[in-house]
C-alpha positions in Angstrom: 111.9 83.0 134.1 111.7 85.2 131.0 108.3 84.9 129.3 107.0 85.7 125.8 103.5 86.9 125.3 101.3 85.5 122.5 97.7 86.7 122.3 95.1 85.0 120.1 92.9 87.9 119.0 89.8 86.1 117.8 89.1 83.7 120.7 89.8 86.1 123.5 92.6 84.2 125.1 96.2 85.1 126.0 98.8 82.4 125.6 102.1 82.8 127.5 105.0 80.5 127.0 108.6 80.1 127.9 111.3 81.5 125.6 114.1 79.2 126.9 115.8 77.5 123.9 116.8 73.9 123.9 120.2 73.1 122.3 120.4 70.1 120.0 123.3 68.5 118.2 123.4 66.9 114.9 123.4 67.8 111.2 121.0 70.4 110.0 119.8 71.4 106.6 119.4 75.0 105.3 115.9 75.8 104.1 115.7 75.5 100.4 113.9 73.7 97.6 114.2 69.9 98.0 113.5 67.3 95.4 112.4 63.7 95.9 110.4 64.5 99.0 107.4 62.5 100.2 104.0 64.2 100.5 104.4 64.6 104.2 107.9 66.0 103.9 106.6 68.5 101.3 104.0 69.6 103.9 106.8 70.2 106.4 108.6 72.4 103.9 105.3 74.2 103.2 104.9 74.9 106.9 108.4 76.4 107.0 107.5 78.5 104.0 104.3 79.6 105.8 106.3 80.7 108.8 109.0 82.5 106.9 106.6 84.3 104.5 104.1 85.1 107.3 101.4 83.4 105.2 99.6 80.7 107.3 97.0 80.4 104.5 99.6 78.3 102.6 98.8 75.2 104.8 95.1 75.7 105.4 94.1 73.2 102.7 96.5 70.6 104.2 94.9 70.5 107.6 92.7 67.6 108.5 89.1 68.2 109.8 90.2 67.0 113.2 93.4 69.0 113.3 94.6 70.0 116.8 97.2 72.6 118.0 97.9 73.7 121.6 94.9 71.6 122.8 92.5 73.6 120.5 90.4 72.1 117.8 88.0 73.4 115.2 86.4 75.9 114.8 89.0 78.0 116.5 92.2 76.0 116.0 93.1 77.5 112.6 92.9 81.0 114.0 95.2 80.0 116.9 97.7 78.4 114.5 97.7 81.5 112.3 98.3 83.8 115.2 101.2 81.7 116.3 102.9 81.3 112.9 102.9 85.0 112.0 104.8 85.8 115.3 107.5 83.2 114.9 111.0 84.1 113.7 112.2 82.7 110.4 113.3 79.0 110.2 116.9 79.1 108.9 117.9 75.4 109.5 116.1 72.2 110.3 116.7 68.5 110.6 114.6 65.4 111.0 115.0 63.7 114.4 112.7 60.7 114.1 109.8 59.1 112.2 107.3 56.5 113.4 103.9 55.1 112.6 101.2 54.4 115.2 97.6 53.4 114.5 98.0 54.5 110.9 99.2 58.0 111.8 102.7 59.0 110.8 104.6 61.1 113.4 107.7 63.1 112.3 109.8 65.1 114.7 112.0 67.9 113.4 114.3 70.3 115.0 113.8 73.9 113.7 116.3 76.7 114.2 114.3 79.9 114.6 115.7 83.4 114.5 115.1 85.7 117.5 114.2 84.7 121.0 113.0 81.2 120.3 116.2 79.5 119.0 116.1 75.7 118.5 112.9 73.9 119.1 111.5 70.4 118.5 108.4 70.5 116.2 106.2 67.4 116.0 104.0 66.7 112.9 101.3 64.0 113.0 99.7 63.0 109.6 96.6 61.0 108.9 96.4 58.3 106.2 95.5 61.0 103.7 98.8 62.8 104.3 96.9 65.7 105.9 98.3 67.4 109.0 96.4 66.0 112.0 98.4 67.5 114.9 101.2 70.1 115.2 103.2 70.3 118.4 105.1 73.6 118.6 106.1 75.7 121.6 104.1 73.6 124.1 106.2 74.5 127.2 104.6 76.2 130.1 101.4 77.3 128.3 99.1 79.5 130.3 95.7 80.6 129.1 94.2 83.8 130.4 90.6 84.7 129.4 89.7 88.2 128.4 86.1 89.0 129.6 84.7 91.5 127.1 81.9 92.6 129.5 84.2 93.2 132.4 83.5 96.6 134.0 80.9 97.5 131.3 78.0 99.8 132.4 75.2 101.1 130.2 73.1 104.2 130.8 69.3 104.4 131.3 68.7 106.3 128.1 66.4 104.6 125.7 67.8 106.5 122.7 71.4 107.4 122.1 72.2 109.3 118.9 75.8 109.1 117.8 77.3 111.3 115.1 79.3 109.4 112.5 82.1 110.3 110.1 81.5 108.1 107.1 84.8 107.1 105.3 83.6 103.9 103.7 83.4 102.7 107.3 81.4 104.2 110.2 83.7 106.3 112.4 82.9 108.0 115.6 84.5 109.5 118.7 84.7 108.0 122.2 86.6 109.1 125.3 89.6 106.9 126.1 91.6 107.7 129.2 90.1 111.2 129.3 90.9 112.0 125.6 88.5 112.1 122.6 89.7 109.5 120.1 88.6 108.1 116.7 86.9 104.6 116.7 85.3 102.5 114.0 81.8 101.0 114.5 82.2 97.3 113.5 79.2 94.9 113.7 81.6 92.2 112.4 83.8 92.5 115.6 82.8 90.5 118.6 84.4 92.9 121.1 86.1 96.3 121.4 89.7 96.2 120.4 92.3 99.0 120.7 95.1 100.0 118.3 98.3 99.2 120.1 100.2 101.8 118.0 98.6 104.7 119.8 98.8 103.5 123.4 101.2 105.6 125.3 101.5 103.3 128.2 100.3 99.8 128.8 101.6 96.7 130.5 100.4 93.3 131.6 100.5 93.1 135.4 102.1 89.7 135.5 104.2 89.4 132.3 106.3 91.7 130.2 105.0 92.5 126.7 107.5 90.9 124.3 107.0 89.4 120.9 108.1 85.9 119.9 110.6 86.8 117.3 111.5 90.3 118.4 110.5 92.9 120.9 107.1 93.7 119.4 104.1 91.5 120.1 101.4 91.4 117.4 98.8 91.8 120.2 99.0 93.0 123.8 96.7 93.5 126.8 96.2 97.2 127.4 95.2 98.4 130.8 92.8 101.4 130.5 91.5 103.6 133.3 88.3 104.7 131.6 86.3 104.5 128.4 83.1 106.4 127.6 81.1 105.9 124.5 78.1 108.2 124.8 77.3 107.0 128.3 78.4 103.4 127.8 81.4 103.1 130.1 84.2 100.8 131.2 86.7 101.5 134.0 90.0 99.9 135.1 89.9 97.0 132.7 92.2 95.1 130.3 91.4 95.3 126.6 93.0 93.6 123.7 95.2 95.8 121.5 96.4 94.9 118.0 98.3 96.6 115.2 95.7 98.5 113.1 98.1 100.3 110.8 96.6 98.6 107.8 93.2 100.0 108.7 94.7 103.5 109.2 96.4 103.4 105.8 93.1 102.5 104.1 91.1 105.2 105.9 93.8 107.8 106.0 93.2 108.7 109.6 94.4 107.8 113.1 92.2 105.0 114.5 92.4 104.3 118.2 90.3 101.2 118.1 87.2 99.3 117.0 83.9 99.3 118.9 82.3 95.9 118.6 79.4 93.7 119.7 80.2 93.7 123.4 79.7 97.5 123.6 76.3 97.8 121.8 74.8 94.3 122.2 72.0 95.6 124.5 70.6 97.9 121.7 69.0 97.9 118.3 71.3 99.8 115.9 69.8 102.2 113.4 72.3 103.2 110.7 71.5 106.4 108.8 74.5 107.2 106.6 72.6 110.0 104.7 72.4 111.9 108.0 75.7 110.6 109.4 74.1 109.1 112.5 73.9 105.8 114.4 71.0 105.5 116.9 71.3 103.0 119.7 67.7 102.1 120.7 66.4 100.2 123.7 64.7 97.3 122.0 61.5 97.9 124.1 60.9 101.3 122.4 62.2 100.4 118.8 58.8 99.7 117.3 57.3 103.0 118.7 60.4 104.9 117.6 60.1 103.6 114.0 56.4 104.4 113.8 57.0 107.9 115.1 60.0 108.8 113.0 59.2 106.9 109.8 55.4 107.2 109.6 55.2 106.9 105.7 58.1 104.5 105.2 58.0 100.9 104.2 59.9 98.2 106.2 61.4 95.0 104.9 62.5 92.7 107.7 65.0 89.9 107.0 65.5 87.3 109.7 69.1 86.9 110.8 70.4 83.4 111.2 71.7 82.8 114.7 74.8 80.7 114.8 75.6 79.1 118.2 78.2 81.1 120.0 78.5 83.7 117.2 77.8 87.4 117.7 77.9 88.4 114.0 74.6 88.6 112.2 74.0 86.5 109.0 71.3 87.0 106.4 70.6 85.4 103.0 71.2 87.1 99.7 71.8 86.4 96.1 74.5 87.2 93.5 74.0 85.9 90.0 71.1 83.8 91.2 73.3 82.0 93.8 72.1 82.1 97.4 74.8 83.1 99.7 75.4 83.7 103.5 75.9 87.4 104.0 77.6 88.8 107.1 76.3 92.2 108.2 79.7 93.9 108.8 79.7 97.7 109.1 83.5 97.5 109.1 83.5 96.3 105.5 84.3 99.2 103.2 83.6 97.0 100.1 81.5 94.0 99.3 83.9 91.1 100.2 83.2 87.8 98.5 84.9 84.5 99.4 87.4 83.3 96.8 85.6 79.9 96.6 82.9 81.6 94.6 85.2 83.5 92.2 84.8 81.1 89.2 81.0 80.8 89.7 80.5 84.6 90.0 83.1 85.8 87.4 80.4 86.6 84.9 78.8 89.0 87.4 82.1 90.7 88.4 83.8 93.5 86.5 87.5 93.7 87.3 89.1 97.1 87.7 92.4 96.7 89.5 94.7 94.6 91.7 95.6 96.1 95.1 97.8 95.0 98.0 95.7 94.1 101.0 97.3 94.0 104.4 96.2 91.7 107.1 97.7 91.0 110.6 101.1 89.6 109.8 100.8 89.3 106.0 100.2 91.2 102.7 98.4 89.7 99.7 97.0 90.9 96.4 93.3 91.4 96.0 91.2 91.8 92.8 88.9 94.8 93.1 86.0 95.6 90.8 82.2 95.8 90.7 79.5 93.2 91.3 76.6 93.9 88.9 73.8 93.1 91.4 73.1 91.9 95.0 69.6 90.9 95.9 68.5 90.9 99.6 64.8 90.0 99.9 63.0 92.5 97.7 65.9 94.9 97.7 68.2 95.2 94.6 71.6 96.8 94.9 73.7 97.4 91.8 77.3 98.2 90.8 78.8 97.6 94.2 82.5 98.0 94.7 83.7 94.5 95.6 86.7 92.2 96.0 87.4 88.5 96.3 89.2 87.5 99.5 89.8 84.2 101.3 87.2 84.2 104.1 88.0 80.7 105.4 89.6 81.9 108.6 86.5 84.1 109.3 84.2 81.2 108.6 86.1 79.0 111.0 86.0 81.6 113.7 82.2 82.1 113.2 81.4 78.4 113.0 79.5 78.9 109.8 80.2 79.6 106.1 80.7 83.3 105.5 80.2 83.8 101.7 80.0 87.6 101.5 80.6 90.6 103.8 78.2 93.5 103.3 78.8 97.0 104.8 79.3 100.4 103.4 78.1 99.5 99.8 74.7 98.6 101.2 74.4 101.2 104.0 75.5 104.2 102.0 72.1 104.8 100.4 69.8 102.8 102.7 68.6 103.3 106.3 69.0 99.9 108.1 68.0 98.7 111.5 70.0 95.8 113.0 68.1 94.3 115.9 69.9 91.8 118.0 66.9 91.4 120.3 64.5 90.4 117.4 67.2 88.8 115.3 66.4 90.9 112.2 67.9 93.3 109.7 65.2 95.8 108.7 65.6 97.9 105.5 63.7 101.2 105.7 62.5 103.1 102.6 
């Protein structure tokens, strides 16, 4: 039976489902603006709009706290939903099949006519008594979950110190050997695992299933089989790695990017970022203290404890903007200070607007206000006039299981030596 591949990037699972369409009879409606709709019917229309515009954010605020989809629940279900919706073909026609109430929950079943490989499918909406979407049943047939193991085949060298040259282009770029060739990669402490750019993979295939998108012949994510990877002695051989479209990142940086090197590659080390000297040192945590004493004998050190979130690989620290205490995510892949839009009104007096730019995400494009934040305070450190933007970080917060208020990266690291210690759960500022 023909299969369609759907990969959820952020929770490291592969979902594979049947593409066989079911044919229905009966009157359908074309998608358009409808008057005199109930609140739940409006939410159905909003879901169609989210699918057609590739903008899952449109329905985020309409999801209940116990929302479920494909047997997933929070904190990961919204990510799964978003990954699914952006891959679907457009809904051209629809009709309501049935409506019922059970234990205070309203269930509405629709038939959607999708473009592309999916065709006609039943879609079930379950609403709670607050008219919020409690459950969505869509493309449930023959679901198979395959787990990607980020540490599979990973080997680390015996070296206590690995010094890696960087090319700083608002993000930390370096080179690694991929299938025998030297390629450009981004160092990203905000990524839980290494991920490849599917646009530069010459040959890849999933051993069991063909690689095919839901609405056309291009999947938004694939499993890439690589023979070898060597990052200054940290190696992987004959393994499957997630690959996604990174063209938006390449456009921003202006260079070919073959992938992102994340937590699973450098988790056994302390990371010393020195952007002034264009280096990243990977340190065995057992020798870090001696290394700092030897190489920075006259420096001062300010250590900030990271907050460990259960099941989360991304480091959080506390900081302040405009006197407001915020959760900062240490994300070396962030070229600007990124502030969650929920704080836009409260922090508007401390933000100087300069321009509106188009920001691309996987599956969607949206406008972003860019400018400067007057001041960011971390412990005793004061950073001023930082290039910043407001962006909806709700999806990131859900994936991390904690509120992500601000992403800090280049704007903090560009003039400051910083040690990120996973072993000691600290971020250390070195002056």
